[in-house]
C-alpha positions as CSV (number, residue, x, y, z in Angstrom):
1,X,-6.7,-82.3,-32.7
2,X,-9.5,-81.7,-35.2
3,X,-10.2,-78.0,-36.1
4,X,-12.7,-78.8,-38.9
5,X,-15.7,-76.6,-38.7
6,X,-14.1,-74.1,-36.4
7,X,-13.5,-70.5,-37.4
8,X,-9.9,-69.2,-37.7
9,X,-10.3,-67.1,-34.5
10,X,-11.6,-70.1,-32.6
11,X,-8.8,-72.3,-33.8
12,X,-6.3,-69.6,-32.7
13,X,-7.8,-69.4,-29.2
14,X,-7.6,-73.2,-28.9
15,X,-3.9,-73.1,-30.0
16,X,-3.1,-70.4,-27.5
17,X,-4.8,-72.3,-24.7
18,X,-2.8,-75.4,-25.6
19,X,0.5,-73.5,-25.7
20,X,-0.2,-71.9,-22.3
21,X,-1.0,-75.3,-20.9
22,X,2.1,-76.9,-22.4
23,X,4.3,-74.0,-21.1
24,X,2.8,-74.4,-17.6
25,X,3.4,-78.2,-17.6
26,X,7.0,-77.8,-19.0
27,X,7.9,-75.1,-16.5
28,X,6.4,-77.3,-13.7
29,X,8.4,-80.4,-14.7
30,X,11.5,-79.3,-16.5
31,X,12.4,-76.0,-14.8
32,X,12.8,-77.6,-11.3
33,X,15.0,-80.4,-12.7
34,X,17.1,-77.9,-14.7
35,X,17.6,-75.6,-11.6
36,X,18.2,-78.4,-9.1
37,X,22.1,-78.4,-9.5
38,X,22.1,-74.7,-8.8
39,X,19.9,-75.1,-5.7
40,X,22.1,-77.9,-4.4
41,X,25.3,-75.9,-4.9
42,X,23.7,-73.1,-2.9
43,X,22.6,-75.4,-0.1
44,X,26.1,-76.9,0.2
45,X,27.6,-73.4,0.6
46,X,24.8,-72.7,3.1
47,X,25.8,-75.8,5.1
48,X,29.6,-75.3,4.9
49,X,29.9,-71.8,6.3
50,X,28.5,-72.3,9.8
51,X,30.8,-75.3,10.5
52,X,33.8,-72.9,11.1
53,X,32.1,-71.7,14.3
54,X,30.7,-75.0,15.6
55,X,32.3,-76.6,18.7
56,X,31.3,-79.2,21.2
57,X,28.7,-76.8,22.8
58,X,26.1,-76.8,20.1
59,X,23.1,-76.5,22.3
60,X,23.2,-72.7,22.0
61,X,22.9,-72.8,18.2
62,X,19.5,-71.3,17.3
63,X,19.4,-71.9,13.5
64,X,16.2,-73.9,13.0
65,X,17.0,-74.9,9.4
66,X,20.3,-76.7,10.0
67,X,21.0,-79.5,12.5
68,X,24.6,-80.2,13.6
69,X,26.5,-83.3,14.7
70,X,29.7,-83.0,16.7
71,X,31.8,-86.1,16.9
72,X,34.8,-86.1,19.4
73,X,36.6,-89.3,20.4
74,X,33.6,-91.4,19.5
75,X,31.3,-89.2,21.4
76,X,28.4,-88.0,19.3
77,X,26.7,-84.7,20.2
78,X,23.6,-83.5,18.3
79,X,21.9,-80.1,18.2
80,X,18.6,-79.7,19.9
81,X,16.7,-79.3,16.6
82,X,18.2,-82.5,15.1
83,X,15.2,-84.7,15.7
84,X,12.9,-82.1,14.4
85,X,14.7,-81.7,11.1
86,X,15.9,-85.3,10.6
87,X,13.3,-88.0,10.8
88,X,15.5,-91.0,12.0
89,X,15.2,-93.2,15.1
90,X,19.0,-93.3,15.7
91,X,21.7,-90.8,14.7
92,X,23.9,-93.8,13.8
93,X,21.4,-94.6,11.0
94,X,22.2,-91.5,9.1
95,X,25.9,-91.3,10.1
96,X,26.4,-94.7,8.5
97,X,25.3,-93.2,5.1
98,X,27.7,-90.2,5.3
99,X,30.8,-91.3,3.4
100,X,31.7,-88.2,1.4
101,X,32.7,-84.6,2.4
102,X,29.3,-83.4,1.2
103,X,26.3,-84.9,-0.5
104,X,22.7,-86.0,-0.1
105,X,21.0,-89.0,1.6
106,X,17.7,-90.5,0.8
107,X,15.8,-92.1,3.7
108,X,12.4,-93.4,2.8
109,X,10.7,-90.7,0.8
110,X,12.8,-87.9,2.2
111,X,16.1,-86.4,1.1
112,X,18.7,-84.8,3.3
113,X,21.8,-82.7,2.5
114,X,25.0,-82.7,4.6
115,X,28.4,-81.1,4.7
116,X,31.4,-82.3,6.9
117,X,34.7,-81.0,8.1
118,X,37.2,-83.3,9.9
119,X,40.4,-82.9,11.8
120,X,42.4,-85.6,13.6
121,X,40.0,-86.0,16.5
122,X,36.9,-84.0,15.6
123,X,34.3,-84.3,12.9
124,X,31.6,-81.7,12.4
125,X,28.6,-82.3,10.3
126,X,25.8,-79.8,9.3
127,X,22.7,-81.4,7.8
128,X,19.3,-80.2,6.7
129,X,16.2,-81.5,4.9
130,X,15.0,-80.6,1.4
131,X,12.6,-77.9,2.4
132,X,14.9,-75.3,1.1
133,X,15.0,-77.0,-2.3
134,X,11.3,-77.3,-2.5
135,X,10.8,-73.7,-1.4
136,X,13.3,-72.5,-4.0
137,X,11.5,-74.4,-6.7
138,X,8.2,-72.9,-5.8
139,X,9.6,-69.4,-5.7
140,X,11.1,-69.9,-9.1
141,X,7.7,-71.1,-10.5
142,X,5.9,-68.1,-8.9
143,X,8.5,-65.7,-10.3
144,X,8.8,-67.2,-13.8
145,X,5.2,-68.1,-14.6
146,X,3.6,-64.6,-14.3
147,X,6.3,-63.2,-16.7
148,X,5.8,-66.0,-19.1
149,X,2.0,-65.8,-18.8
150,X,2.1,-62.0,-19.5
151,X,4.4,-62.6,-22.5
152,X,2.1,-65.3,-23.9
153,X,-1.0,-63.1,-23.5
154,X,0.8,-60.2,-25.2
155,X,1.8,-62.5,-28.1
156,X,-1.7,-63.9,-28.1
157,X,-3.2,-60.4,-28.6
158,X,-0.8,-59.8,-31.5
159,X,-1.8,-63.1,-33.0
160,X,-5.5,-62.4,-32.6
161,X,-5.1,-59.0,-34.2
162,X,-3.2,-60.6,-37.1
163,X,-5.8,-63.4,-37.4
164,X,-8.6,-60.7,-37.7
165,X,-6.6,-59.1,-40.5
166,X,-6.2,-62.5,-42.3
167,X,-9.9,-63.3,-41.8
168,X,-10.9,-59.9,-43.3
169,X,-8.7,-60.6,-46.3
170,X,-10.2,-64.1,-46.6
171,X,-13.7,-62.8,-46.4
172,X,-12.9,-60.4,-49.3
173,X,-11.6,-63.3,-51.3
174,X,-14.7,-65.2,-50.6
175,X,-16.8,-62.3,-51.8
176,X,-14.6,-62.1,-54.9
177,X,-15.3,-65.7,-55.7
178,X,-19.1,-65.3,-55.1
179,X,-19.0,-62.3,-57.5
180,X,-16.8,-63.8,-60.2
181,X,-19.4,-63.0,-62.9
182,X,-20.2,-59.5,-61.5
183,X,-18.2,-56.9,-63.3
184,X,-19.4,-54.2,-60.9
185,X,-17.5,-55.8,-58.1
186,X,-14.0,-54.3,-57.4
187,X,-12.0,-57.1,-58.9
188,X,-9.1,-55.3,-60.3
189,X,-5.7,-55.3,-58.5
190,X,-3.8,-52.1,-58.8
191,X,-0.4,-53.4,-57.9
192,X,1.2,-56.7,-59.1
193,X,3.3,-57.4,-56.0
194,X,6.9,-58.3,-56.5
195,X,7.3,-60.0,-53.1
196,X,3.7,-61.1,-52.5
197,X,2.5,-62.8,-49.4
198,X,0.6,-66.0,-49.6
199,X,-2.8,-64.1,-49.4
200,X,-1.7,-61.7,-52.0
201,X,-0.5,-64.6,-54.2
202,X,-3.9,-66.2,-53.8
203,X,-5.7,-63.0,-54.7
204,X,-3.5,-62.6,-57.8
205,X,-4.2,-66.3,-58.7
206,X,-8.0,-65.8,-58.3
207,X,-7.9,-62.6,-60.4
208,X,-5.9,-64.4,-63.1
209,X,-8.4,-67.3,-63.0
210,X,-11.4,-64.9,-63.2
211,X,-9.9,-63.2,-66.2
212,X,-9.1,-66.6,-67.8
213,X,-12.7,-67.9,-67.1
214,X,-14.1,-64.7,-68.6
215,X,-11.9,-65.0,-71.7
216,X,-12.9,-68.6,-72.0
217,X,-16.5,-67.7,-71.8
218,X,-16.1,-65.0,-74.5
219,X,-14.1,-67.5,-76.6
220,X,-16.8,-70.2,-76.1
221,X,-19.6,-67.8,-77.1
222,X,-17.6,-66.6,-80.1
223,X,-16.8,-70.2,-81.1
224,X,-20.5,-71.2,-80.8
225,X,-21.4,-68.3,-83.1
226,X,-18.7,-69.3,-85.6
227,X,-19.7,-73.0,-85.5
228,X,-23.3,-72.0,-86.0
229,X,-22.3,-69.8,-88.9
230,X,-20.1,-72.5,-90.4
231,X,-22.8,-75.1,-90.2
232,X,-25.6,-72.8,-91.3
233,X,-24.0,-72.0,-94.7
234,X,-24.1,-75.6,-96.1
235,X,-27.5,-76.2,-94.5
236,X,-28.9,-73.1,-96.1
237,X,-27.5,-74.1,-99.5
238,X,-29.0,-77.6,-99.2
239,X,-32.3,-76.2,-98.2
240,X,-32.4,-73.7,-101.1
241,X,-31.5,-76.4,-103.6
242,X,-34.1,-78.8,-102.3
243,X,-36.7,-76.0,-102.7
244,X,-35.4,-75.3,-106.2
245,X,-35.8,-79.0,-107.1
246,X,-39.4,-79.0,-105.7
247,X,-40.2,-75.9,-107.6
248,X,-38.7,-77.5,-110.7
249,X,-36.5,-74.4,-111.1
250,X,-33.5,-76.7,-111.3
251,X,-32.6,-80.0,-112.8
252,X,-32.8,-82.8,-110.2
253,X,-29.4,-84.2,-111.1
254,X,-27.7,-80.8,-110.9
255,X,-29.3,-80.0,-107.6
256,X,-28.5,-83.4,-106.1
257,X,-24.9,-82.9,-107.0
258,X,-24.6,-79.6,-105.1
259,X,-26.6,-81.1,-102.2
260,X,-24.2,-84.1,-102.1
261,X,-21.2,-81.7,-102.1
262,X,-22.6,-79.6,-99.3
263,X,-23.6,-82.7,-97.3
264,X,-20.1,-84.1,-97.6
265,X,-18.7,-80.7,-96.5
266,X,-21.0,-80.7,-93.5
267,X,-20.1,-84.3,-92.7
268,X,-16.4,-83.4,-92.7
269,X,-17.1,-80.6,-90.2
270,X,-19.0,-82.9,-87.9
271,X,-16.2,-85.5,-88.1
272,X,-13.6,-82.8,-87.3
273,X,-15.6,-81.7,-84.2
274,X,-15.9,-85.3,-83.0
275,X,-12.2,-85.8,-83.6
276,X,-11.3,-82.7,-81.7
277,X,-13.4,-83.8,-78.8
278,X,-11.8,-87.2,-78.9
279,X,-8.3,-85.5,-78.6
280,X,-9.5,-83.7,-75.5
281,X,-10.5,-87.0,-74.0
282,X,-7.2,-88.8,-75.0
283,X,-5.1,-85.9,-73.6
284,X,-6.4,-86.9,-70.1
285,X,-5.2,-90.4,-70.4
286,X,-1.8,-90.8,-68.9
287,X,-0.8,-94.1,-70.7
288,X,-0.3,-93.3,-74.4
289,X,0.1,-96.1,-76.9
290,X,2.7,-94.7,-79.4
291,X,4.8,-96.7,-81.8
292,X,7.4,-96.0,-84.5
293,X,5.6,-95.2,-87.8
294,X,6.8,-95.0,-91.4
295,X,6.4,-91.2,-91.8
296,X,7.8,-91.2,-95.4
297,X,5.1,-93.6,-96.5
298,X,2.3,-91.5,-94.9
299,X,3.5,-88.3,-96.4
300,X,3.9,-89.8,-99.8
301,X,0.4,-91.2,-99.7
302,X,-1.0,-87.8,-98.7
303,X,0.8,-86.1,-101.5
304,X,-0.7,-88.5,-104.0
305,X,-4.2,-87.6,-102.7
306,X,-3.7,-83.9,-102.9
307,X,-1.6,-83.3,-106.0
308,X,-4.6,-84.0,-108.3
309,X,-6.6,-81.2,-106.7
310,X,-4.0,-78.7,-107.7
311,X,-2.2,-80.0,-110.7
312,X,-0.4,-76.6,-111.0
313,X,1.5,-77.2,-107.8
314,X,4.9,-78.9,-107.5
315,X,5.3,-81.2,-104.5
316,X,8.9,-81.7,-103.3
317,X,9.6,-84.4,-100.6
318,X,13.1,-84.7,-98.9
319,X,13.6,-87.4,-96.3
320,X,16.8,-88.1,-94.3
321,X,17.8,-91.7,-93.6
322,X,17.5,-93.4,-90.2
323,X,14.7,-91.2,-88.9
324,X,12.2,-92.3,-86.2
325,X,8.9,-90.6,-85.4
326,X,6.4,-92.0,-82.9
327,X,2.6,-92.0,-82.9
328,X,-0.1,-93.8,-84.9
329,X,-0.6,-93.9,-88.6
330,X,-4.1,-92.4,-88.4
331,X,-2.8,-89.5,-86.3
332,X,0.0,-88.6,-88.6
333,X,-2.2,-89.0,-91.6
334,X,-4.7,-86.6,-90.1
335,X,-1.8,-84.1,-89.3
336,X,-0.3,-84.2,-92.9
337,X,-3.7,-84.1,-94.6
338,X,-4.9,-81.1,-92.6
339,X,-1.6,-79.2,-93.3
340,X,-1.7,-80.0,-97.0
341,X,-5.3,-79.1,-97.2
342,X,-4.4,-75.7,-95.7
343,X,-1.5,-75.3,-98.1
344,X,-3.6,-76.0,-101.2
345,X,-5.7,-72.9,-100.5
346,X,-2.7,-70.5,-100.3
347,X,0.3,-72.0,-102.2
348,X,1.2,-70.4,-105.5
349,X,3.5,-72.9,-107.2
350,X,5.2,-75.3,-104.8
351,X,5.0,-77.2,-101.5
352,X,8.2,-78.5,-100.0
353,X,8.3,-81.1,-97.2
354,X,11.5,-82.0,-95.4
355,X,11.7,-84.8,-92.9
356,X,14.8,-84.7,-90.8
357,X,15.9,-86.5,-87.6
358,X,15.1,-83.6,-85.3
359,X,12.3,-81.8,-87.1
360,X,9.8,-81.7,-90.0
361,X,9.4,-78.6,-92.1
362,X,6.5,-78.0,-94.4
363,X,6.7,-74.9,-96.7
364,X,4.4,-73.3,-99.2
365,X,5.2,-70.2,-101.3
366,X,1.9,-68.5,-100.7
367,X,1.0,-65.3,-98.8
368,X,2.5,-64.5,-95.5
369,X,0.2,-64.8,-92.5
370,X,-0.7,-61.6,-90.6
371,X,1.0,-61.2,-87.3
372,X,-2.3,-60.9,-85.5
373,X,-3.4,-64.2,-86.9
374,X,-0.2,-66.1,-86.0
375,X,-1.1,-66.1,-82.3
376,X,-4.5,-67.5,-82.7
377,X,-4.1,-69.6,-85.8
378,X,-4.4,-72.9,-83.9
379,X,-7.6,-71.8,-82.0
380,X,-10.6,-73.8,-83.3
381,X,-13.1,-71.7,-85.4
382,X,-11.1,-68.6,-85.1
383,X,-11.4,-66.5,-88.2
384,X,-8.3,-66.9,-90.4
385,X,-7.0,-65.6,-93.7
386,X,-9.6,-64.7,-96.2
387,X,-12.2,-64.7,-93.4
388,X,-12.4,-68.5,-93.3
389,X,-13.2,-70.6,-90.2
390,X,-11.9,-74.1,-89.5
391,X,-10.7,-76.8,-87.3
392,X,-7.9,-78.2,-89.3
393,X,-4.9,-76.5,-87.7
394,X,-6.3,-76.8,-84.2
395,X,-6.6,-80.6,-84.8
396,X,-3.0,-80.6,-86.0
397,X,-1.8,-78.8,-82.9
398,X,-3.7,-81.0,-80.4
399,X,-2.8,-84.2,-82.2
400,X,0.9,-83.3,-82.1
401,X,0.8,-82.3,-78.5
402,X,-0.9,-85.6,-77.6
403,X,2.1,-87.4,-79.2
404,X,4.6,-85.1,-77.5
405,X,5.4,-83.0,-80.5
406,X,4.9,-79.3,-81.1
407,X,4.3,-77.1,-84.1
408,X,5.3,-73.5,-84.9
409,X,4.7,-71.2,-87.9
410,X,7.1,-68.8,-89.4
411,X,6.8,-66.2,-92.2
412,X,9.8,-66.5,-94.5
413,X,11.6,-63.2,-95.4
414,X,11.7,-64.2,-99.1
415,X,8.0,-65.1,-99.1
416,X,6.0,-68.1,-98.1
417,X,5.2,-69.8,-94.8
418,X,7.0,-72.6,-93.0
419,X,5.5,-75.0,-90.5
420,X,8.0,-76.5,-88.0
421,X,7.2,-79.8,-86.2
422,X,9.6,-80.6,-83.4
423,X,9.9,-83.0,-80.5
424,X,8.8,-81.6,-77.1
């Protein structure tokens, strides 16, 4: 049964019609079979009672629904209505089939019910056709079906009223979706239901999705502004130095040095954006190619690169034996480089890195991070400490998540900040 393209109310009417049809068929087929033993018990009682009063003179019996047979010393006497009720050519044909005290006989397509009583010399038999059974079955159908039909119609009315309520709610949800970007539409939900129905749960999910989309749109707009600002600064510097060189207000070599520095800075930002986009693509790939890496060697190499930029800092590395971390060399190098690059801006005197079996801790003794910034520190181009924008920590977070690791940040009570890397 295909309901596609039909309205909910039409589908409900079709279902009700099918239910009524099935009930009618089931009543017409099953009910007579289920009631048949009861009808047969009644008919045997009906046949048994008159036999107490039957004698050899059965011509005076006027019951047109029961025929009688009186057998006395091999003489067979039948009632006047026997041939009218029992369709047999000879009485002997049916007597040969009577071998129980009571029962039923099938001759051709007709069924007959009988009951017998016997003494030493006399046998009395009452017999009738199945008209009583058929009439009882029809009476049962006529009595039961109107009651069931009225019940079904009453239930149908309740279902139709319920469906109209559901349709009304669904139409509101449809309008809500159509007006997702319209803040004047009554989107807000006053009550957050504890025991919500499926429709209420859907409404709550839609509202949460709308708020999420709205927040994402605001975040995207803010990110575009921040990206534009972050890219505009080096471009402005480059442009101003080029103009200064053209105006001969600055030595060419000095100007080119600054332009080269700003170009490299801009190039790094572009590479970071491309890498971040690559991580989004890789996160959708189910099969990840991860292998055991030599993390100590990667960290040592990164420390060698950065310690010359801040010769006043002390780098301390502690590594446990028999450790195993998974990923790729390039990914872990990117993670350590970005974290150390962040540490160089804030550390006062030392950076401590500890690699243990169950976690990696990276500590610097710089300023604590504001609580407001801790929640959004991994968001790309979100303004951080000292008003700086960047992608470094967001790249760290996404790269670790891709390799089934996670990172958290904690302000130490005695001062400084610790980054914790743990297995998911």
